[in-house]
C-alpha positions in Angstrom: -13.0 116.6 -89.9 -14.0 119.7 -88.0 -14.0 123.0 -89.8 -13.0 126.1 -87.8 -14.7 129.4 -88.1 -12.4 132.1 -89.7 -11.3 135.1 -87.7 -13.1 138.4 -88.5 -11.3 141.7 -88.8 -13.6 144.5 -87.6 -12.7 148.1 -88.3 -14.5 151.2 -86.9 -14.7 154.6 -88.5 -12.3 156.0 -85.9 -9.6 153.5 -87.1 -9.9 151.0 -84.3 -9.2 147.4 -85.5 -10.3 144.3 -83.7 -9.7 140.7 -84.7 -12.4 138.4 -83.4 -12.8 134.7 -83.4 -15.9 133.0 -81.9 -17.0 136.3 -80.3 -13.6 136.8 -78.5 -10.6 138.9 -79.2 -8.1 136.5 -80.6 -5.1 136.6 -82.9 -2.0 134.3 -83.1 -0.3 136.5 -85.8 -0.2 139.9 -84.0 -2.3 142.3 -81.9 -6.0 141.5 -81.7 -7.0 145.0 -80.7 -5.5 148.2 -82.2 -7.3 151.3 -80.8 -7.7 154.1 -83.3 -5.1 152.4 -85.5 -2.3 153.2 -83.0 0.1 150.3 -83.0 1.8 151.5 -79.8 -1.4 151.0 -77.9 -2.0 147.5 -79.4 -3.4 144.8 -77.2 -2.6 141.1 -77.5 -5.3 138.6 -76.9 -5.6 134.8 -77.2 -9.1 133.2 -76.8 -10.3 136.4 -75.2 -7.6 136.6 -72.6 -5.4 139.7 -72.6 -1.6 139.3 -72.5 1.4 141.6 -72.5 3.4 141.4 -75.7 6.1 139.3 -74.0 3.5 136.9 -72.5 1.8 136.6 -76.0 5.1 135.8 -77.6 5.8 133.1 -75.1 2.3 131.6 -75.6 2.8 131.7 -79.3 6.0 129.8 -79.0 4.4 127.1 -76.9 1.8 126.3 -79.6 4.6 124.8 -81.9 5.6 121.2 -81.7 4.1 117.8 -82.3 0.5 117.1 -81.3 0.1 114.3 -78.8 -1.2 111.8 -81.4 2.0 112.2 -83.5 4.4 112.0 -80.5 5.9 108.5 -80.4 5.9 108.3 -76.6 2.1 109.0 -76.4 1.0 106.4 -79.0 1.1 103.7 -76.5 -1.6 105.5 -74.5 -4.0 105.8 -77.5 -6.5 102.9 -77.6 -7.4 103.3 -81.3 -3.9 103.8 -82.7 -3.0 101.5 -85.6 0.2 101.3 -87.6 
């Protein structure tokens, strides 16, 4: 099983907070970049791509659900599936 690298929370002396994963700004749980600790100017990033708060919420909602290998309609397409 593959192990994922943990996200890193970086904080500068001026209060800026950045959450980085694999060298890119990324956070599923909230803003990935908070300049000078100011929540109003927070930026939302997923895999290094910047989104507005509404777009980020929409992307976050889309990650929920069954993976393809647990979806009953997709099991017929898997060659190595066994009961």
